[in-house]
Structures are given as C-alpha cells and as structure tokens.
PDB file of N, CA, C and O in Angstrom:
ATOM      1  N   UNK A   1      79.420 -35.089  47.169  1.00  0.00           N
ATOM      2  CA  UNK A   1      79.846 -33.679  47.986  1.00  0.00           C
ATOM      3  C   UNK A   1      78.776 -34.107  49.392  1.00  0.00           C
ATOM      4  O   UNK A   1      77.749 -34.775  49.508  1.00  0.00           O
ATOM      5  N   UNK A   2      79.695 -33.285  50.374  1.00  0.00           N
ATOM      6  CA  UNK A   2      78.673 -33.391  51.514  1.00  0.00           C
ATOM      7  C   UNK A   2      78.306 -32.160  52.028  1.00  0.00           C
ATOM      8  O   UNK A   2      79.093 -31.223  52.156  1.00  0.00           O
ATOM      9  N   UNK A   3      77.033 -32.133  52.353  1.00  0.00           N
ATOM     10  CA  UNK A   3      76.706 -30.959  52.314  1.00  0.00           C
ATOM     11  C   UNK A   3      75.785 -30.727  53.790  1.00  0.00           C
ATOM     12  O   UNK A   3      75.130 -31.682  54.209  1.00  0.00           O
ATOM     13  N   UNK A   4      75.779 -29.437  54.523  1.00  0.00           N
ATOM     14  CA  UNK A   4      75.209 -28.901  55.799  1.00  0.00           C
ATOM     15  C   UNK A   4      73.751 -28.559  55.038  1.00  0.00           C
ATOM     16  O   UNK A   4      73.684 -27.725  54.134  1.00  0.00           O
ATOM     17  N   UNK A   5      72.391 -29.450  55.615  1.00  0.00           N
ATOM     18  CA  UNK A   5      71.439 -28.536  54.734  1.00  0.00           C
ATOM     19  C   UNK A   5      69.950 -28.856  56.130  1.00  0.00           C
ATOM     20  O   UNK A   5      70.088 -29.441  57.204  1.00  0.00           O
ATOM     21  N   UNK A   6      68.769 -28.277  55.608  1.00  0.00           N
ATOM     22  CA  UNK A   6      67.665 -28.854  56.454  1.00  0.00           C
ATOM     23  C   UNK A   6      67.074 -29.834  56.159  1.00  0.00           C
ATOM     24  O   UNK A   6      67.278 -30.116  54.978  1.00  0.00           O
ATOM     25  N   UNK A   7      66.218 -30.729  56.816  1.00  0.00           N
ATOM     26  CA  UNK A   7      65.544 -31.680  56.427  1.00  0.00           C
ATOM     27  C   UNK A   7      64.104 -31.668  57.227  1.00  0.00           C
ATOM     28  O   UNK A   7      63.929 -32.056  58.382  1.00  0.00           O
ATOM     29  N   UNK A   8      63.085 -31.110  56.299  1.00  0.00           N
ATOM     30  CA  UNK A   8      61.913 -31.186  57.247  1.00  0.00           C
ATOM     31  C   UNK A   8      61.388 -32.215  57.815  1.00  0.00           C
ATOM     32  O   UNK A   8      61.551 -33.386  57.473  1.00  0.00           O
ATOM     33  N   UNK A   9      60.531 -31.684  58.987  1.00  0.00           N
ATOM     34  CA  UNK A   9      59.858 -32.679  59.775  1.00  0.00           C
ATOM     35  C   UNK A   9      58.799 -32.058  60.158  1.00  0.00           C
ATOM     36  O   UNK A   9      58.525 -31.141  59.385  1.00  0.00           O
ATOM     37  N   UNK A  10      57.879 -32.198  61.273  1.00  0.00           N
ATOM     38  CA  UNK A  10      56.840 -31.675  61.846  1.00  0.00           C
ATOM     39  C   UNK A  10      55.763 -31.958  60.809  1.00  0.00           C
ATOM     40  O   UNK A  10      55.994 -32.521  59.739  1.00  0.00           O
ATOM     41  N   UNK A  11      54.251 -31.411  61.312  1.00  0.00           N
ATOM     42  CA  UNK A  11      53.098 -31.687  60.995  1.00  0.00           C
ATOM     43  C   UNK A  11      52.418 -30.422  59.914  1.00  0.00           C
ATOM     44  O   UNK A  11      52.757 -29.238  59.947  1.00  0.00           O
ATOM     45  N   UNK A  12      51.467 -30.980  59.051  1.00  0.00           N
ATOM     46  CA  UNK A  12      51.013 -29.679  57.874  1.00  0.00           C
ATOM     47  C   UNK A  12      50.900 -28.357  58.708  1.00  0.00           C
ATOM     48  O   UNK A  12      50.137 -28.103  59.639  1.00  0.00           O
ATOM     49  N   UNK A  13      51.633 -27.772  58.263  1.00  0.00           N
ATOM     50  CA  UNK A  13      51.531 -26.406  58.855  1.00  0.00           C
ATOM     51  C   UNK A  13      52.086 -26.104  60.071  1.00  0.00           C
ATOM     52  O   UNK A  13      51.695 -25.213  60.826  1.00  0.00           O
ATOM     53  N   UNK A  14      53.172 -26.997  60.286  1.00  0.00           N
ATOM     54  CA  UNK A  14      53.943 -26.904  61.583  1.00  0.00           C
ATOM     55  C   UNK A  14      55.148 -27.051  61.539  1.00  0.00           C
ATOM     56  O   UNK A  14      55.661 -27.581  62.525  1.00  0.00           O
ATOM     57  N   UNK A  15      55.995 -26.662  60.446  1.00  0.00           N
ATOM     58  CA  UNK A  15      57.297 -27.189  60.275  1.00  0.00           C
ATOM     59  C   UNK A  15      58.442 -27.105  61.516  1.00  0.00           C
ATOM     60  O   UNK A  15      58.423 -26.339  62.480  1.00  0.00           O
ATOM     61  N   UNK A  16      59.189 -27.872  61.267  1.00  0.00           N
ATOM     62  CA  UNK A  16      60.296 -28.106  61.839  1.00  0.00           C
ATOM     63  C   UNK A  16      61.413 -28.627  61.422  1.00  0.00           C
ATOM     64  O   UNK A  16      61.390 -29.858  61.424  1.00  0.00           O
ATOM     65  N   UNK A  17      62.508 -28.088  61.020  1.00  0.00           N
ATOM     66  CA  UNK A  17      63.810 -28.559  60.772  1.00  0.00           C
ATOM     67  C   UNK A  17      64.730 -28.899  61.503  1.00  0.00           C
ATOM     68  O   UNK A  17      65.127 -28.118  62.368  1.00  0.00           O
ATOM     69  N   UNK A  18      65.310 -30.172  61.337  1.00  0.00           N
ATOM     70  CA  UNK A  18      66.299 -30.620  61.620  1.00  0.00           C
ATOM     71  C   UNK A  18      67.642 -30.315  60.823  1.00  0.00           C
ATOM     72  O   UNK A  18      67.471 -30.535  59.624  1.00  0.00           O
ATOM     73  N   UNK A  19      68.755 -29.933  61.084  1.00  0.00           N
ATOM     74  CA  UNK A  19      69.810 -29.619  60.634  1.00  0.00           C
ATOM     75  C   UNK A  19      70.661 -30.637  60.364  1.00  0.00           C
ATOM     76  O   UNK A  19      71.126 -31.218  61.344  1.00  0.00           O
ATOM     77  N   UNK A  20      71.121 -31.157  58.819  1.00  0.00           N
ATOM     78  CA  UNK A  20      71.735 -32.535  59.203  1.00  0.00           C
ATOM     79  C   UNK A  20      73.196 -32.066  58.371  1.00  0.00           C
ATOM     80  O   UNK A  20      73.283 -30.988  57.783  1.00  0.00           O
ATOM     81  N   UNK A  21      74.146 -32.927  58.428  1.00  0.00           N
ATOM     82  CA  UNK A  21      75.143 -33.158  56.977  1.00  0.00           C
ATOM     83  C   UNK A  21      74.862 -34.669  56.814  1.00  0.00           C
ATOM     84  O   UNK A  21      74.692 -35.604  57.596  1.00  0.00           O
ATOM     85  N   UNK A  22      74.888 -34.504  55.338  1.00  0.00           N
ATOM     86  CA  UNK A  22      74.499 -35.746  54.790  1.00  0.00           C
ATOM     87  C   UNK A  22      74.813 -35.636  52.992  1.00  0.00           C
ATOM     88  O   UNK A  22      75.137 -34.567  52.474  1.00  0.00           O
ATOM     89  N   UNK A  23      74.658 -36.854  52.246  1.00  0.00           N
ATOM     90  CA  UNK A  23      75.339 -36.766  51.157  1.00  0.00           C
ATOM     91  C   UNK A  23      74.331 -36.103  50.161  1.00  0.00           C
ATOM     92  O   UNK A  23      73.151 -36.452  50.101  1.00  0.00           O
ATOM     93  N   UNK A  24      74.956 -34.987  49.275  1.00  0.00           N
ATOM     94  CA  UNK A  24      74.236 -34.197  48.274  1.00  0.00           C
ATOM     95  C   UNK A  24      73.357 -34.736  47.558  1.00  0.00           C
ATOM     96  O   UNK A  24      72.326 -34.167  47.199  1.00  0.00           O
ATOM     97  N   UNK A  25      73.708 -36.007  47.251  1.00  0.00           N
ATOM     98  CA  UNK A  25      72.923 -36.806  46.441  1.00  0.00           C
ATOM     99  C   UNK A  25      71.716 -37.674  47.444  1.00  0.00           C
ATOM    100  O   UNK A  25      71.278 -38.746  47.027  1.00  0.00           O
ATOM    101  N   UNK A  26      71.345 -37.230  48.483  1.00  0.00           N
ATOM    102  CA  UNK A  26      70.257 -37.683  49.173  1.00  0.00           C
ATOM    103  C   UNK A  26      69.164 -36.801  49.399  1.00  0.00           C
ATOM    104  O   UNK A  26      69.091 -35.613  49.713  1.00  0.00           O
ATOM    105  N   UNK A  27      68.343 -37.685  49.159  1.00  0.00           N
ATOM    106  CA  UNK A  27      66.697 -36.959  49.480  1.00  0.00           C
ATOM    107  C   UNK A  27      66.925 -35.953  50.553  1.00  0.00           C
ATOM    108  O   UNK A  27      67.811 -35.930  51.407  1.00  0.00           O
ATOM    109  N   UNK A  28      65.849 -35.046  50.315  1.00  0.00           N
ATOM    110  CA  UNK A  28      66.043 -33.756  51.514  1.00  0.00           C
ATOM    111  C   UNK A  28      66.045 -34.384  52.641  1.00  0.00           C
ATOM    112  O   UNK A  28      67.024 -34.397  53.387  1.00  0.00           O
ATOM    113  N   UNK A  29      64.576 -35.169  52.963  1.00  0.00           N
ATOM    114  CA  UNK A  29      64.374 -35.951  54.456  1.00  0.00           C
ATOM    115  C   UNK A  29      65.122 -36.951  54.464  1.00  0.00           C
ATOM    116  O   UNK A  29      65.278 -37.276  55.641  1.00  0.00           O
ATOM    117  N   UNK A  30      65.872 -37.864  53.545  1.00  0.00           N
ATOM    118  CA  UNK A  30      66.646 -39.044  53.658  1.00  0.00           C
ATOM    119  C   UNK A  30      67.447 -39.028  54.653  1.00  0.00           C
ATOM    120  O   UNK A  30      67.563 -38.299  55.638  1.00  0.00           O
ATOM    121  N   UNK A  31      68.265 -40.398  54.065  1.00  0.00           N
ATOM    122  CA  UNK A  31      69.472 -40.752  55.072  1.00  0.00           C
ATOM    123  C   UNK A  31      70.191 -39.373  55.323  1.00  0.00           C
ATOM    124  O   UNK A  31      70.081 -38.369  54.621  1.00  0.00           O
ATOM    125  N   UNK A  32      71.217 -39.574  56.865  1.00  0.00           N
ATOM    126  CA  UNK A  32      71.829 -38.445  56.530  1.00  0.00           C
ATOM    127  C   UNK A  32      73.273 -38.719  57.756  1.00  0.00           C
ATOM    128  O   UNK A  32      73.109 -39.409  58.762  1.00  0.00           O
ATOM    129  N   UNK A  33      74.413 -38.146  57.474  1.00  0.00           N
ATOM    130  CA  UNK A  33      75.336 -38.637  58.263  1.00  0.00           C
ATOM    131  C   UNK A  33      75.261 -38.561  59.667  1.00  0.00           C
ATOM    132  O   UNK A  33      75.298 -39.528  60.428  1.00  0.00           O
ATOM    133  N   UNK A  34      75.098 -36.733  60.152  1.00  0.00           N
ATOM    134  CA  UNK A  34      74.913 -36.376  61.475  1.00  0.00           C
ATOM    135  C   UNK A  34      73.995 -35.243  61.419  1.00  0.00           C
ATOM    136  O   UNK A  34      73.831 -34.565  60.405  1.00  0.00           O
ATOM    137  N   UNK A  35      73.310 -35.025  62.701  1.00  0.00           N
ATOM    138  CA  UNK A  35      72.012 -34.443  63.025  1.00  0.00           C
ATOM    139  C   UNK A  35      72.963 -33.291  63.969  1.00  0.00           C
ATOM    140  O   UNK A  35      73.568 -33.741  64.942  1.00  0.00           O
ATOM    141  N   UNK A  36      73.063 -31.869  63.657  1.00  0.00           N
ATOM    142  CA  UNK A  36      74.182 -31.426  64.218  1.00  0.00           C
ATOM    143  C   UNK A  36      73.073 -29.906  65.014  1.00  0.00           C
ATOM    144  O   UNK A  36      73.569 -29.082  65.782  1.00  0.00           O
ATOM    145  N   UNK A  37      71.889 -29.892  64.661  1.00  0.00           N
ATOM    146  CA  UNK A  37      71.016 -29.331  65.319  1.00  0.00           C
ATOM    147  C   UNK A  37      69.668 -29.155  64.869  1.00  0.00           C
ATOM    148  O   UNK A  37      69.207 -30.046  64.157  1.00  0.00           O
ATOM    149  N   UNK A  38      69.011 -28.252  65.131  1.00  0.00           N
ATOM    150  CA  UNK A  38      67.385 -28.121  64.636  1.00  0.00           C
ATOM    151  C   UNK A  38      67.083 -26.548  64.823  1.00  0.00           C
ATOM    152  O   UNK A  38      67.700 -25.743  65.521  1.00  0.00           O
ATOM    153  N   UNK A  39      65.851 -26.322  63.922  1.00  0.00           N
ATOM    154  CA  UNK A  39      65.557 -25.050  63.414  1.00  0.00           C
ATOM    155  C   UNK A  39      64.361 -25.220  63.588  1.00  0.00           C
ATOM    156  O   UNK A  39      63.801 -26.034  62.854  1.00  0.00           O
ATOM    157  N   UNK A  40      63.426 -24.365  64.818  1.00  0.00           N
ATOM    158  CA  UNK A  40      62.039 -24.340  64.349  1.00  0.00           C
ATOM    159  C   UNK A  40      61.394 -23.024  64.413  1.00  0.00           C
ATOM    160  O   UNK A  40      61.409 -22.358  65.449  1.00  0.00           O
ATOM    161  N   UNK A  41      60.806 -22.619  63.286  1.00  0.00           N
ATOM    162  CA  UNK A  41      60.382 -21.073  62.662  1.00  0.00           C
ATOM    163  C   UNK A  41      59.299 -20.935  62.994  1.00  0.00           C
ATOM    164  O   UNK A  41      58.892 -19.843  62.597  1.00  0.00           O
ATOM    165  N   UNK A  42      58.648 -21.413  63.476  1.00  0.00           N
ATOM    166  CA  UNK A  42      57.396 -21.163  64.544  1.00  0.00           C
ATOM    167  C   UNK A  42      57.154 -21.444  66.270  1.00  0.00           C
ATOM    168  O   UNK A  42      56.134 -21.745  66.890  1.00  0.00           O
ATOM    169  N   UNK A  43      58.664 -21.183  66.752  1.00  0.00           N
ATOM    170  CA  UNK A  43      58.619 -21.314  68.214  1.00  0.00           C
ATOM    171  C   UNK A  43      58.064 -19.784  68.799  1.00  0.00           C
ATOM    172  O   UNK A  43      58.300 -18.656  68.365  1.00  0.00           O
ATOM    173  N   UNK A  44      57.439 -20.121  69.673  1.00  0.00           N
ATOM    174  CA  UNK A  44      56.795 -19.069  70.671  1.00  0.00           C
ATOM    175  C   UNK A  44      58.252 -18.487  71.212  1.00  0.00           C
ATOM    176  O   UNK A  44      59.339 -18.775  70.712  1.00  0.00           O
ATOM    177  N   UNK A  45      58.012 -17.503  72.473  1.00  0.00           N
ATOM    178  CA  UNK A  45      59.223 -16.832  73.167  1.00  0.00           C
ATOM    179  C   UNK A  45      59.593 -17.608  74.026  1.00  0.00           C
ATOM    180  O   UNK A  45      60.715 -17.417  74.495  1.00  0.00           O
ATOM    181  N   UNK A  46      58.940 -18.522  74.426  1.00  0.00           N
ATOM    182  CA  UNK A  46      59.402 -19.660  75.650  1.00  0.00           C
ATOM    183  C   UNK A  46      59.805 -20.720  74.978  1.00  0.00           C
ATOM    184  O   UNK A  46      59.988 -21.688  75.715  1.00  0.00           O
ATOM    185  N   UNK A  47      60.068 -20.956  73.569  1.00  0.00           N
ATOM    186  CA  UNK A  47      60.428 -22.273  73.026  1.00  0.00           C
ATOM    187  C   UNK A  47      61.723 -21.564  72.434  1.00  0.00           C
ATOM    188  O   UNK A  47      61.826 -20.371  72.150  1.00  0.00           O
ATOM    189  N   UNK A  48      62.689 -22.556  72.310  1.00  0.00           N
ATOM    190  CA  UNK A  48      64.067 -22.464  71.374  1.00  0.00           C
ATOM    191  C   UNK A  48      63.865 -22.605  70.082  1.00  0.00           C
ATOM    192  O   UNK A  48      63.140 -23.481  69.610  1.00  0.00           O
ATOM    193  N   UNK A  49      64.615 -21.582  69.281  1.00  0.00           N
ATOM    194  CA  UNK A  49      64.233 -21.216  68.047  1.00  0.00           C
ATOM    195  C   UNK A  49      65.321 -22.018  67.560  1.00  0.00           C
ATOM    196  O   UNK A  49      64.623 -22.885  67.033  1.00  0.00           O
ATOM    197  N   UNK A  50      66.532 -22.401  67.327  1.00  0.00           N
ATOM    198  CA  UNK A  50      67.713 -22.783  67.004  1.00  0.00           C
ATOM    199  C   UNK A  50      68.691 -23.063  68.003  1.00  0.00           C
ATOM    200  O   UNK A  50      69.121 -22.417  68.959  1.00  0.00           O
ATOM    201  N   UNK A  51      68.948 -24.271  67.504  1.00  0.00           N
ATOM    202  CA  UNK A  51      70.072 -24.760  68.324  1.00  0.00           C
ATOM    203  C   UNK A  51      71.208 -25.364  67.254  1.00  0.00           C
ATOM    204  O   UNK A  51      70.686 -25.591  66.163  1.00  0.00           O
ATOM    205  N   UNK A  52      72.626 -25.676  67.303  1.00  0.00           N
ATOM    206  CA  UNK A  52      73.493 -25.666  66.672  1.00  0.00           C
ATOM    207  C   UNK A  52      74.431 -26.215  67.316  1.00  0.00           C
ATOM    208  O   UNK A  52      74.961 -25.434  68.105  1.00  0.00           O
ATOM    209  N   UNK A  53      74.985 -27.545  67.306  1.00  0.00           N
ATOM    210  CA  UNK A  53      76.399 -27.772  67.692  1.00  0.00           C
ATOM    211  C   UNK A  53      77.395 -27.288  67.214  1.00  0.00           C
ATOM    212  O   UNK A  53      77.943 -28.133  66.506  1.00  0.00           O
ATOM    213  N   UNK A  54      78.001 -26.226  67.230  1.00  0.00           N
ATOM    214  CA  UNK A  54      79.086 -25.665  66.709  1.00  0.00           C
ATOM    215  C   UNK A  54      80.309 -26.480  66.108  1.00  0.00           C
ATOM    216  O   UNK A  54      80.684 -26.596  64.941  1.00  0.00           O
ATOM    217  N   UNK A  55      80.947 -27.156  67.625  1.00  0.00           N
ATOM    218  CA  UNK A  55      82.098 -27.579  67.013  1.00  0.00           C
ATOM    219  C   UNK A  55      81.856 -28.700  65.914  1.00  0.00           C
ATOM    220  O   UNK A  55      82.611 -28.905  64.964  1.00  0.00           O
ATOM    221  N   UNK A  56      80.862 -29.290  66.149  1.00  0.00           N
ATOM    222  CA  UNK A  56      80.697 -30.464  64.854  1.00  0.00           C
ATOM    223  C   UNK A  56      80.020 -29.198  63.573  1.00  0.00           C
ATOM    224  O   UNK A  56      80.169 -29.728  62.472  1.00  0.00           O
ATOM    225  N   UNK A  57      79.645 -28.385  63.478  1.00  0.00           N
ATOM    226  CA  UNK A  57      79.713 -27.633  62.151  1.00  0.00           C
ATOM    227  C   UNK A  57      80.903 -27.151  61.841  1.00  0.00           C
ATOM    228  O   UNK A  57      81.239 -26.906  60.682  1.00  0.00           O
ATOM    229  N   UNK A  58      81.695 -26.963  62.943  1.00  0.00           N
ATOM    230  CA  UNK A  58      82.929 -26.315  62.206  1.00  0.00           C
ATOM    231  C   UNK A  58      83.528 -27.497  62.134  1.00  0.00           C
ATOM    232  O   UNK A  58      84.247 -27.452  61.136  1.00  0.00           O
ATOM    233  N   UNK A  59      83.626 -28.598  62.686  1.00  0.00           N
ATOM    234  CA  UNK A  59      84.566 -29.622  61.982  1.00  0.00           C
ATOM    235  C   UNK A  59      84.153 -29.884  60.725  1.00  0.00           C
ATOM    236  O   UNK A  59      85.048 -29.989  59.887  1.00  0.00           O
ATOM    237  N   UNK A  60      82.541 -30.077  60.209  1.00  0.00           N
ATOM    238  CA  UNK A  60      82.636 -30.828  59.087  1.00  0.00           C
ATOM    239  C   UNK A  60      82.545 -29.353  58.114  1.00  0.00           C
ATOM    240  O   UNK A  60      82.534 -29.658  56.921  1.00  0.00           O
ATOM    241  N   UNK A  61      82.507 -28.474  58.247  1.00  0.00           N
ATOM    242  CA  UNK A  61      82.849 -27.434  57.229  1.00  0.00           C
ATOM    243  C   UNK A  61      84.348 -27.772  57.125  1.00  0.00           C
ATOM    244  O   UNK A  61      84.641 -27.818  55.930  1.00  0.00           O
ATOM    245  N   UNK A  62      85.188 -27.974  57.746  1.00  0.00           N
ATOM    246  CA  UNK A  62      86.701 -28.021  57.808  1.00  0.00           C
ATOM    247  C   UNK A  62      87.381 -28.800  57.008  1.00  0.00           C
ATOM    248  O   UNK A  62      88.311 -28.518  56.251  1.00  0.00           O
ATOM    249  N   UNK A  63      86.604 -30.297  57.326  1.00  0.00           N
ATOM    250  CA  UNK A  63      86.745 -30.802  56.289  1.00  0.00           C
ATOM    251  C   UNK A  63      85.915 -31.137  55.256  1.00  0.00           C
ATOM    252  O   UNK A  63      85.713 -32.260  54.794  1.00  0.00           O
ATOM    253  N   UNK A  64      85.316 -29.791  54.831  1.00  0.00           N
ATOM    254  CA  UNK A  64      84.958 -29.584  53.348  1.00  0.00           C
ATOM    255  C   UNK A  64      83.342 -29.929  53.002  1.00  0.00           C
ATOM    256  O   UNK A  64      82.898 -30.105  51.868  1.00  0.00           O
ATOM    257  N   UNK A  65      82.806 -29.966  53.880  1.00  0.00           N
ATOM    258  CA  UNK A  65      81.136 -29.594  53.947  1.00  0.00           C
ATOM    259  C   UNK A  65      80.835 -28.427  53.631  1.00  0.00           C
ATOM    260  O   UNK A  65      81.291 -27.500  54.300  1.00  0.00           O
ATOM    261  N   UNK A  66      79.865 -28.149  52.364  1.00  0.00           N
ATOM    262  CA  UNK A  66      79.145 -27.115  51.663  1.00  0.00           C
ATOM    263  C   UNK A  66      78.051 -26.837  52.842  1.00  0.00           C
ATOM    264  O   UNK A  66      77.511 -27.760  53.452  1.00  0.00           O
ATOM    265  N   UNK A  67      77.792 -25.482  53.089  1.00  0.00           N
ATOM    266  CA  UNK A  67      76.746 -24.843  53.651  1.00  0.00           C
ATOM    267  C   UNK A  67      75.529 -24.810  52.808  1.00  0.00           C
ATOM    268  O   UNK A  67      75.990 -24.506  51.708  1.00  0.00           O
ATOM    269  N   UNK A  68      74.584 -24.907  52.706  1.00  0.00           N
ATOM    270  CA  UNK A  68      73.739 -24.472  51.936  1.00  0.00           C
ATOM    271  C   UNK A  68      72.942 -22.615  52.557  1.00  0.00           C
ATOM    272  O   UNK A  68      73.257 -22.057  53.609  1.00  0.00           O
ATOM    273  N   UNK A  69      72.116 -22.174  51.711  1.00  0.00           N
ATOM    274  CA  UNK A  69      72.076 -20.733  51.959  1.00  0.00           C
ATOM    275  C   UNK A  69      71.399 -20.644  53.300  1.00  0.00           C
ATOM    276  O   UNK A  69      71.770 -19.857  54.171  1.00  0.00           O
ATOM    277  N   UNK A  70      70.340 -21.523  53.443  1.00  0.00           N
ATOM    278  CA  UNK A  70      69.285 -20.949  54.300  1.00  0.00           C
ATOM    279  C   UNK A  70      70.154 -21.460  56.020  1.00  0.00           C
ATOM    280  O   UNK A  70      69.780 -21.047  57.117  1.00  0.00           O
ATOM    281  N   UNK A  71      71.207 -22.323  55.804  1.00  0.00           N
ATOM    282  CA  UNK A  71      71.661 -22.857  57.324  1.00  0.00           C
ATOM    283  C   UNK A  71      72.745 -21.818  57.318  1.00  0.00           C
ATOM    284  O   UNK A  71      73.178 -21.651  58.458  1.00  0.00           O
ATOM    285  N   UNK A  72      73.344 -21.043  56.393  1.00  0.00           N
ATOM    286  CA  UNK A  72      74.822 -20.273  56.029  1.00  0.00           C
ATOM    287  C   UNK A  72      73.632 -19.055  57.010  1.00  0.00           C
ATOM    288  O   UNK A  72      74.188 -18.637  58.026  1.00  0.00           O
ATOM    289  N   UNK A  73      72.506 -18.628  56.853  1.00  0.00           N
ATOM    290  CA  UNK A  73      71.827 -17.522  57.420  1.00  0.00           C
ATOM    291  C   UNK A  73      71.478 -18.205  59.010  1.00  0.00           C
ATOM    292  O   UNK A  73      71.339 -17.382  59.914  1.00  0.00           O
ATOM    293  N   UNK A  74      71.354 -19.498  59.313  1.00  0.00           N
ATOM    294  CA  UNK A  74      71.051 -19.267  60.377  1.00  0.00           C
ATOM    295  C   UNK A  74      72.290 -19.171  61.407  1.00  0.00           C
ATOM    296  O   UNK A  74      72.393 -18.584  62.484  1.00  0.00           O
ATOM    297  N   UNK A  75      73.119 -19.906  60.729  1.00  0.00           N
ATOM    298  CA  UNK A  75      74.819 -19.600  61.129  1.00  0.00           C
ATOM    299  C   UNK A  75      75.190 -18.327  61.755  1.00  0.00           C
ATOM    300  O   UNK A  75      75.643 -18.177  62.890  1.00  0.00           O
ATOM    301  N   UNK A  76      74.872 -17.178  60.629  1.00  0.00           N
ATOM    302  CA  UNK A  76      74.888 -16.188  60.930  1.00  0.00           C
ATOM    303  C   UNK A  76      74.288 -15.414  61.924  1.00  0.00           C
ATOM    304  O   UNK A  76      74.786 -14.533  62.625  1.00  0.00           O
ATOM    305  N   UNK A  77      73.009 -15.917  61.888  1.00  0.00           N
ATOM    306  CA  UNK A  77      72.094 -15.084  63.260  1.00  0.00           C
ATOM    307  C   UNK A  77      72.884 -16.093  64.732  1.00  0.00           C
ATOM    308  O   UNK A  77      72.469 -15.820  65.859  1.00  0.00           O
ATOM    309  N   UNK A  78      73.325 -16.537  64.671  1.00  0.00           N
ATOM    310  CA  UNK A  78      73.742 -18.007  65.940  1.00  0.00           C
ATOM    311  C   UNK A  78      74.929 -17.109  66.332  1.00  0.00           C
ATOM    312  O   UNK A  78      74.968 -16.844  67.533  1.00  0.00           O
ATOM    313  N   UNK A  79      75.948 -16.564  65.534  1.00  0.00           N
ATOM    314  CA  UNK A  79      77.272 -15.623  65.639  1.00  0.00           C
ATOM    315  C   UNK A  79      76.992 -14.752  66.059  1.00  0.00           C
ATOM    316  O   UNK A  79      77.670 -14.368  67.012  1.00  0.00           O
ATOM    317  N   UNK A  80      75.773 -13.872  65.588  1.00  0.00           N
ATOM    318  CA  UNK A  80      75.385 -12.639  65.994  1.00  0.00           C
ATOM    319  C   UNK A  80      74.856 -12.314  67.571  1.00  0.00           C
ATOM    320  O   UNK A  80      74.925 -11.264  68.211  1.00  0.00           O
ATOM    321  N   UNK A  81      74.238 -13.780  67.981  1.00  0.00           N
ATOM    322  CA  UNK A  81      73.947 -14.050  69.456  1.00  0.00           C
ATOM    323  C   UNK A  81      74.468 -14.403  70.190  1.00  0.00           C
ATOM    324  O   UNK A  81      74.053 -14.541  71.341  1.00  0.00           O
ATOM    325  N   UNK A  82      75.720 -14.714  69.729  1.00  0.00           N
ATOM    326  CA  UNK A  82      76.320 -14.962  70.609  1.00  0.00           C
ATOM    327  C   UNK A  82      77.865 -14.178  71.215  1.00  0.00           C
ATOM    328  O   UNK A  82      78.410 -14.596  72.237  1.00  0.00           O
TER     329      UNK A  82
END
C-alpha cells in the first residue's frame, strides 16, 4: 500500500520532517517514491512552517494513497489557511 507520511530529519532536539509518498513496508526514514513537502515544527515567525505540493498530494490520493493522521492534520491546516 502506498502512504503519504512524515520522514524525520534534522538534528537532536531540532526535528524537521519531509512529507513523502512511500510504500508502507519501507522504513520511516528510508526509501520513498516522491517528496511532496516539508513540516518544520520549530519554525519561528520568519520561517516557513509547512509547504505542500497540493497538486501532487491530490494526484497520489486520487490513485489510492492513504494519508497518515499527522499528515491529514497538516493538510487540514493548509486548506484552512488557503
């Protein structure tokens, strides 16, 4: 099954997440099909917190990709902000 989920990056105590499309059997930070955005939970006012390529997210969900709960929250926030 193809899923859209967060892949953790960044340093210790400074998390940074890539939003990726991957096979559900792959490791959390392992191989992925496509990177569709990022999420920076520790961003300050001058930095961008979330960026999503909504056309790619819509494409992948349209062909059957499942969205995790965390990414679903970010999508909901992005739609409210737009």
